C-alpha positions as CSV (number, residue, x, y, z in Angstrom):
1,M,-11.3,-1.8,17.4
2,A,-14.0,-1.6,14.8
3,I,-14.2,1.5,12.7
4,G,-18.0,1.4,12.8
5,C,-20.6,3.2,10.7
6,N,-20.0,6.6,12.2
7,D,-16.5,7.1,10.8
8,W,-17.8,7.4,7.2
9,K,-20.8,9.0,5.7
10,T,-20.6,7.9,2.0
11,P,-19.5,4.8,0.2
12,T,-16.5,6.8,-1.2
13,E,-15.4,7.7,2.3
14,R,-15.8,4.0,3.4
15,R,-13.7,2.9,0.4
16,M,-10.9,5.4,1.2
17,K,-10.8,4.0,4.8
18,I,-10.8,0.5,3.4
19,I,-7.8,1.1,1.2
20,S,-6.0,2.8,4.1
21,Y,-6.8,-0.2,6.3
22,I,-5.5,-2.6,3.7
23,C,-2.3,-0.5,3.3
24,K,-1.7,-0.6,7.0
25,R,-2.4,-4.4,7.4
26,R,-1.1,-5.5,4.0
27,Y,-3.3,-8.5,4.1
28,V,-6.9,-8.9,5.4
29,T,-9.9,-11.2,4.9
30,M,-13.2,-10.1,3.5
31,D,-14.8,-11.1,6.8
32,E,-12.4,-8.9,8.7
33,L,-13.2,-6.0,6.5
34,G,-16.9,-6.6,6.8
35,Q,-16.7,-6.7,10.6
36,E,-14.3,-3.7,10.8
37,F,-16.6,-1.5,8.7
38,G,-19.9,-2.8,9.8
39,V,-21.1,-4.0,6.3
40,T,-21.7,-7.3,4.6
41,T,-19.0,-9.2,2.7
42,R,-21.1,-8.5,-0.4
43,T,-20.6,-4.8,0.1
44,I,-16.9,-5.3,0.7
45,R,-16.6,-7.3,-2.6
46,S,-18.4,-4.4,-4.4
47,D,-16.1,-1.9,-2.7
48,L,-13.0,-3.9,-3.6
49,K,-14.1,-4.1,-7.2
50,D,-14.3,-0.4,-7.4
51,L,-11.0,0.1,-5.6
52,S,-9.2,-2.3,-7.8
53,E,-9.8,0.1,-10.7
54,S,-7.6,2.7,-9.0
55,Y,-5.4,0.7,-6.6
56,P,-3.1,-2.3,-7.0
57,I,-5.2,-4.6,-4.8
58,K,-5.5,-8.3,-5.3
59,T,-8.1,-10.7,-4.0
60,I,-7.0,-14.2,-3.2
61,R,-9.6,-16.9,-3.4
62,G,-9.7,-19.7,-0.8
63,R,-11.6,-20.6,2.3
64,Y,-8.5,-20.8,4.5
65,G,-5.9,-18.7,2.6
66,G,-8.2,-16.2,0.9
67,G,-8.2,-12.5,1.4
68,V,-7.2,-9.1,0.1
69,T,-3.6,-7.9,-0.3
70,I,-2.0,-4.9,-1.9
71,H,1.1,-4.6,-4.1
72,E,4.1,-4.9,-1.8
73,N,5.6,-1.5,-2.9
74,F,2.4,0.5,-2.8
75,H,1.8,3.1,-0.1
76,L,-1.0,5.7,0.0
77,D,1.4,8.5,0.9
78,K,3.5,8.0,-2.3
79,N,2.9,9.3,-5.8
80,Y,3.3,6.9,-8.7
81,L,3.8,7.3,-12.5
82,N,1.2,6.0,-14.8
83,T,2.1,3.9,-17.8
84,D,2.0,6.8,-20.3
85,E,4.5,8.8,-18.0
86,I,6.7,5.7,-17.8
87,D,6.7,5.2,-21.5
88,I,7.6,8.8,-22.3
89,L,10.5,8.8,-19.9
90,K,11.8,5.6,-21.4
91,K,11.6,7.1,-24.9
92,L,13.4,10.3,-23.8
93,K,16.3,8.2,-22.5
94,S,17.5,7.5,-26.1
95,Y,17.8,11.3,-26.8
96,I,19.8,12.4,-23.8
97,S,23.2,12.0,-22.3
98,T,24.2,9.1,-20.1
99,N,24.3,11.3,-17.0
100,D,20.7,12.4,-17.6
101,S,19.7,8.9,-18.4
102,V,20.8,7.8,-15.0
103,I,18.5,10.5,-13.5
104,I,15.6,9.2,-15.5
105,D,16.3,5.7,-14.2
106,S,16.3,7.1,-10.7
107,I,12.9,8.7,-11.3
108,L,11.5,5.5,-12.7
109,N,12.8,3.5,-9.7
110,K,11.3,6.0,-7.2
111,F,7.9,6.4,-8.8
112,S,7.1,3.2,-10.6
113,L,5.4,0.2,-8.9
114,C,6.8,-2.3,-11.4
115,R,10.5,-2.1,-11.9
């Protein structure tokens, strides 16, 4: 079932559908994405370059094992802490009680990609 050109009107809309597709499949090839979205693999590469600035996607080179994957713990419907937020929470831990420190650890575990 190809998405086709009618499901998106702008490159930004296409990119959002691409990231959603990658999140559902967890691994796809560039050719699959090109066919699915009705664009060239060159366009897909450009889209992935833009997406990689905001999402934890990784391209794997290789003729027979290459493709695109996303961080195993990343899901679009979840909010994540940025590095500044993580750093400030870690700093705060040294100024609070042990019980509150446990709560901060819980927050870090729930909302951080890298644990």
